[in-house]
C-alpha positions as CSV (number, residue, x, y, z in Angstrom):
1,M,30.2,-11.1,70.5
2,L,28.9,-13.9,72.7
3,S,31.3,-15.4,75.2
4,Q,31.5,-19.2,75.9
5,V,31.0,-20.0,72.2
6,R,32.9,-22.4,70.0
7,F,33.0,-21.3,66.3
8,S,33.9,-24.1,63.9
9,P,34.4,-23.7,60.1
10,W,32.9,-26.8,58.5
11,G,33.8,-28.2,55.1
12,T,31.1,-29.3,52.7
13,P,31.2,-31.2,49.3
14,L,29.5,-28.1,47.7
15,P,31.8,-25.8,45.7
16,G,31.9,-22.2,46.8
17,V,29.9,-22.8,50.0
18,E,31.3,-21.7,53.3
19,I,29.8,-22.8,56.6
20,V,30.5,-21.8,60.2
21,L,28.9,-23.6,63.2
22,G,28.6,-21.9,66.6
23,S,27.7,-23.7,69.8
24,A,27.9,-23.3,73.6
25,L,31.2,-24.5,74.8
26,D,29.6,-26.7,77.5
27,G,26.8,-27.8,75.2
28,S,24.3,-27.0,77.9
29,E,20.6,-26.3,77.0
30,G,19.1,-23.0,77.9
31,S,22.4,-21.1,78.5
32,F,21.6,-18.5,75.8
33,S,18.5,-16.3,75.4
34,V,16.5,-16.1,72.2
35,A,18.2,-12.8,71.5
36,E,21.6,-14.3,72.1
37,M,20.9,-17.2,69.8
38,R,19.8,-14.8,67.1
39,Q,23.1,-13.0,67.5
40,L,25.0,-16.3,67.4
41,G,23.4,-17.1,64.0
42,Q,24.4,-13.6,62.7
43,D,28.0,-14.1,64.0
44,C,28.2,-17.4,62.2
45,A,26.9,-16.0,58.9
46,T,29.3,-13.0,59.2
47,R,32.3,-15.3,59.7
48,A,31.2,-17.6,56.8
49,T,31.0,-14.5,54.6
50,H,34.4,-13.3,55.5
51,Q,35.8,-16.8,54.8
52,L,34.3,-16.7,51.4
53,V,35.1,-13.3,50.1
54,G,37.9,-12.2,52.5
55,E,36.4,-8.8,53.2
56,T,35.3,-7.1,56.4
57,A,33.1,-4.5,54.7
58,G,29.3,-5.0,54.6
59,E,26.7,-6.0,57.2
60,L,24.0,-8.5,57.8
61,T,20.5,-7.2,57.5
62,Y,17.0,-8.8,56.9
63,S,14.4,-8.6,54.2
64,D,10.8,-7.8,54.9
65,L,10.1,-11.5,55.1
66,G,12.9,-12.0,57.6
67,A,15.5,-13.6,55.2
68,P,19.1,-12.6,56.0
69,L,20.9,-10.3,53.5
70,W,24.5,-9.2,53.1
71,T,24.6,-5.5,52.2
72,G,27.1,-2.8,51.8
73,G,30.1,-4.8,50.8
74,N,31.9,-5.1,47.5
75,S,30.8,-8.7,46.9
76,Q,27.4,-10.1,45.9
77,V,26.8,-13.1,48.2
78,H,23.9,-15.0,49.6
79,I,23.6,-16.2,53.2
80,S,21.4,-18.4,55.3
81,I,21.1,-19.0,59.0
82,S,19.6,-21.8,61.1
83,R,19.4,-22.3,64.9
84,T,18.5,-25.2,67.1
85,G,19.1,-25.7,70.9
86,Q,22.4,-24.0,71.7
87,C,23.7,-24.3,68.2
88,A,23.6,-22.0,65.2
89,I,24.9,-22.3,61.7
90,G,25.7,-19.6,59.0
91,A,26.2,-20.4,55.3
92,C,27.5,-18.2,52.6
93,S,27.6,-18.8,48.8
94,P,27.9,-16.8,45.6
95,T,24.6,-18.3,44.6
96,V,21.2,-18.6,46.3
97,I,21.4,-20.9,49.4
98,G,19.3,-22.2,52.2
99,V,20.5,-24.1,55.3
100,D,18.8,-25.9,58.1
101,I,20.0,-27.9,61.2
102,E,18.1,-30.0,63.7
103,F,19.3,-32.4,66.4
104,I,19.2,-35.8,64.7
105,D,17.3,-37.3,67.7
106,R,14.4,-34.9,67.4
107,N,11.1,-36.9,67.3
108,V,9.3,-36.0,64.0
109,D,6.9,-39.0,64.0
110,R,3.9,-36.7,64.1
111,L,5.0,-35.0,60.9
112,L,5.1,-38.2,58.9
113,N,1.3,-37.9,58.4
114,S,2.1,-34.7,56.4
115,F,4.4,-36.6,54.0
116,T,3.2,-37.7,50.7
117,V,3.1,-41.5,49.9
118,D,6.3,-41.1,48.0
119,E,8.0,-39.2,50.8
120,Q,6.9,-41.9,53.3
121,E,8.5,-44.5,51.1
122,L,11.7,-42.3,50.9
123,A,11.6,-42.1,54.7
124,K,12.3,-45.9,54.8
125,V,15.8,-45.3,53.5
126,V,16.4,-41.6,54.3
127,P,15.9,-40.4,57.9
128,P,12.6,-38.4,58.2
129,I,14.6,-35.6,60.0
130,A,16.7,-35.3,56.8
131,I,13.6,-34.9,54.7
132,L,12.2,-32.3,57.0
133,C,15.5,-30.3,57.0
134,A,15.6,-30.5,53.2
135,K,12.2,-28.9,53.0
136,E,13.2,-26.2,55.5
137,A,16.5,-25.5,53.7
138,A,14.7,-25.1,50.3
139,G,12.1,-22.8,51.9
140,K,14.9,-20.6,53.3
141,A,16.6,-20.6,49.9
142,T,13.4,-19.0,48.4
143,G,13.4,-16.4,51.1
144,V,9.9,-17.4,52.4
145,G,10.7,-20.3,54.7
146,L,8.1,-23.1,55.0
147,A,5.4,-20.5,54.5
148,G,3.3,-22.2,57.2
149,S,3.2,-25.7,55.6
150,I,5.7,-28.4,54.9
151,T,3.3,-29.8,52.2
152,R,4.3,-27.0,49.9
153,W,7.6,-28.8,49.4
154,G,7.9,-32.2,47.7
155,V,11.0,-34.3,48.3
156,S,12.4,-37.1,46.1
157,P,15.8,-38.7,45.6
158,L,18.2,-37.0,43.2
159,G,20.1,-39.9,41.7
160,P,20.7,-43.3,43.1
161,G,22.9,-43.5,46.2
162,A,23.7,-39.7,46.1
163,P,23.7,-37.6,49.3
164,F,21.3,-35.2,47.6
165,L,17.6,-34.8,47.6
166,L,15.5,-32.9,45.0
167,V,13.0,-30.5,46.7
168,R,10.2,-29.1,44.5
169,D,8.3,-26.0,45.4
170,L,4.8,-27.2,44.5
171,H,3.5,-23.6,44.3
172,T,6.0,-22.2,41.9
173,G,7.6,-25.2,40.3
174,G,11.1,-24.2,41.5
175,Q,13.5,-27.1,42.1
176,W,16.3,-27.2,44.8
177,R,19.3,-29.6,44.9
178,T,19.7,-30.3,48.6
179,W,22.6,-31.9,50.2
180,T,22.0,-33.7,53.5
181,G,24.7,-34.7,56.1
182,V,25.4,-35.1,59.8
183,I,27.5,-32.8,61.9
184,E,28.9,-34.2,65.2
185,I,29.0,-31.7,68.1
186,G,30.1,-33.2,71.4
187,A,28.1,-36.2,72.2
188,R,25.2,-35.2,70.0
189,K,24.7,-35.1,66.2
190,L,23.0,-32.4,64.0
191,Q,21.2,-33.2,60.8
192,C,22.2,-30.6,58.3
193,A,20.6,-29.7,54.9
194,I,21.9,-27.2,52.3
195,A,19.7,-26.3,49.4
196,Q,20.8,-24.6,46.1
197,P,18.8,-24.0,42.9
198,H,18.6,-27.2,40.7
199,D,19.4,-26.6,37.1
200,P,20.1,-29.9,35.3
201,A,21.7,-28.2,32.2
202,R,24.0,-26.2,34.5
203,E,25.0,-29.3,36.5
204,I,25.9,-31.2,33.4
205,L,28.1,-28.3,32.4
206,H,29.6,-28.3,35.9
207,G,30.5,-31.9,35.5
208,I,32.3,-31.1,32.2
209,Y,34.1,-28.2,33.8
210,E,35.3,-30.3,36.7
211,S,37.0,-32.7,34.4
212,A,38.6,-30.1,32.2
213,Q,42.3,-29.6,31.8
214,I,43.8,-26.2,31.7
215,E,47.0,-24.9,30.0
216,L,48.5,-21.4,30.2
217,R,50.8,-19.1,28.3
218,P,51.7,-15.4,28.4
219,I,49.8,-13.5,25.7
220,G,51.9,-13.3,22.6
221,T,54.0,-16.4,23.3
222,Q,53.6,-19.9,21.7
223,V,54.4,-22.4,24.5
224,W,51.6,-23.8,26.6
225,T,52.3,-25.0,30.2
226,D,50.2,-27.0,32.6
227,A,48.1,-24.7,34.8
228,V,48.8,-26.4,38.2
229,D,52.6,-26.5,37.6
230,T,52.7,-22.8,36.5
231,V,50.6,-21.6,39.4
232,R,52.9,-23.4,41.8
233,K,56.0,-21.9,40.2
234,R,54.6,-18.4,40.3
235,A,53.2,-18.9,43.8
236,L,50.2,-16.7,42.9
237,S,46.5,-17.2,43.3
238,A,44.5,-16.6,40.1
239,V,41.1,-16.8,38.5
240,V,40.4,-18.4,35.1
241,I,37.5,-17.1,33.1
242,T,36.2,-17.5,29.6
243,A,33.6,-15.7,27.5
244,W,33.3,-18.7,25.2
245,N,29.9,-20.4,24.8
246,P,28.0,-18.3,27.4
247,G,25.3,-20.3,29.4
248,T,23.7,-22.9,27.1
249,D,24.3,-20.8,24.0
250,R,26.6,-22.0,21.2
251,P,27.5,-19.0,19.1
252,S,29.8,-19.0,16.1
253,I,33.5,-19.1,16.5
254,T,33.7,-15.5,15.3
255,A,31.2,-14.4,18.0
256,N,33.1,-16.3,20.7
257,V,36.4,-14.7,19.7
258,E,34.9,-11.3,19.8
259,A,33.4,-12.0,23.3
260,N,36.8,-13.2,24.5
261,Q,38.4,-9.9,23.2
262,R,35.8,-8.0,25.3
263,L,36.6,-10.2,28.3
264,L,40.3,-9.5,28.0
265,A,39.7,-5.7,27.9
266,R,37.4,-6.1,31.0
267,L,40.0,-8.1,32.9
268,R,42.7,-5.6,32.2
269,E,40.6,-2.9,33.8
270,S,41.2,-4.6,37.2
271,C,44.3,-6.8,36.7
272,P,47.6,-5.9,35.0
273,D,48.8,-9.5,34.8
274,V,46.6,-11.5,32.4
275,W,47.6,-14.6,30.4
276,E,45.8,-16.8,28.0
277,A,44.2,-19.9,29.6
278,D,42.7,-22.7,27.4
279,G,40.5,-25.4,28.9
280,F,40.1,-28.7,27.1
281,S,38.6,-32.1,27.5
282,R,40.7,-35.1,28.6
283,D,40.6,-36.5,25.1
284,R,41.4,-33.1,23.6
285,A,38.4,-33.3,21.4
286,H,37.1,-29.9,22.6
287,R,39.0,-26.8,23.6
288,E,37.8,-23.4,24.8
289,S,39.9,-20.2,25.0
290,G,39.9,-17.9,28.0
291,Y,42.2,-16.0,30.4
292,I,43.9,-16.3,33.7
293,A,43.9,-13.1,35.9
294,W,46.8,-13.4,38.3
295,G,46.1,-12.2,41.8
296,M,42.4,-11.5,41.1
297,Q,40.0,-12.4,44.0
298,P,37.3,-14.9,43.3
299,D,34.4,-12.5,44.1
300,L,35.6,-10.1,41.4
301,G,36.0,-13.1,39.0
302,I,32.5,-14.2,39.7
303,K,31.2,-10.7,39.0
304,I,32.9,-10.5,35.7
305,A,31.8,-14.1,34.8
306,R,28.2,-13.0,35.4
307,E,28.7,-10.1,33.0
308,F,29.6,-12.6,30.3
309,N,26.8,-15.0,31.3
310,Q,29.2,-17.7,32.4
311,F,28.1,-20.5,34.8
312,A,31.4,-20.7,36.7
313,I,35.0,-19.8,37.1
314,F,38.1,-21.7,38.2
315,Y,40.0,-20.4,41.2
316,F,43.6,-21.4,41.9
317,T,45.2,-20.9,45.3
318,A,48.9,-20.1,45.3
319,N,49.9,-23.7,46.0
320,G,48.0,-24.9,42.9
321,D,44.8,-26.2,44.4
322,R,41.9,-25.7,41.9
323,S,38.3,-25.2,42.7
324,L,35.3,-24.6,40.5
325,I,33.1,-21.7,41.8
326,S,29.6,-21.2,40.5
327,A,28.7,-17.8,39.2
């Protein structure tokens, strides 16, 4: 572990993403060697992983292309690392992720000639350094980096006024939803970009899930109670999962019921305390059945959700805070 380093967990608007920033305490340039900076990035990624899954097993390794991997633990997670100056950042997520940081005052004027006409127009309203970081983050998310050319990656806005950019891999057609923001560190500022796969259908479903209401009841009883109130009363963390309507499929009610029965059996293999949990729209026009597994950790919940081709799970902390975690 390096001495004279400040490690700072940093919140993002992205569900299920943990980030840790590491920097020299005095902010001085040149105080760490290249090897020490590499170690700093690894330490940041390891801390972010432990924050996300709460386990100390596993280790950080690298692919043949140099992409960081988390291996040997009980959780399937994805990590990314970026370094600049005396700062490093490590990001961890249940889904594929790429992260990049650069000092916001870095001069990138010479790179503007490599931007497309549309990107040059975008650079009038979005800092060019943010566009460059978005390309780098998307490249890291694919595991290949910029592959020697920033022209492989095309950047455009993703919705009016949103802090997201859409990055397209012009070689493969892949799309990456990329958040950009600024991190203050001492007297200087870092431009940060975080890229995740862009799936419009999935994001529409996530919006629906985010607005859903949830009610609970012990199996075999008749009275439903509000999920947040019940979690607070029991003071237990929990995971809510359904097998209903997997992915973008819309099977028959009979098929959904059978899938939920298989899900219940699967949950009971790992959790002795399982209740019913129904999610429904605010107007109560749509309702889906599922289960809440009391005390289950989110990484196991994500694993089970993937087995049933679900996009996400709900995770409740013991004080009733609810988050939607992508599977």
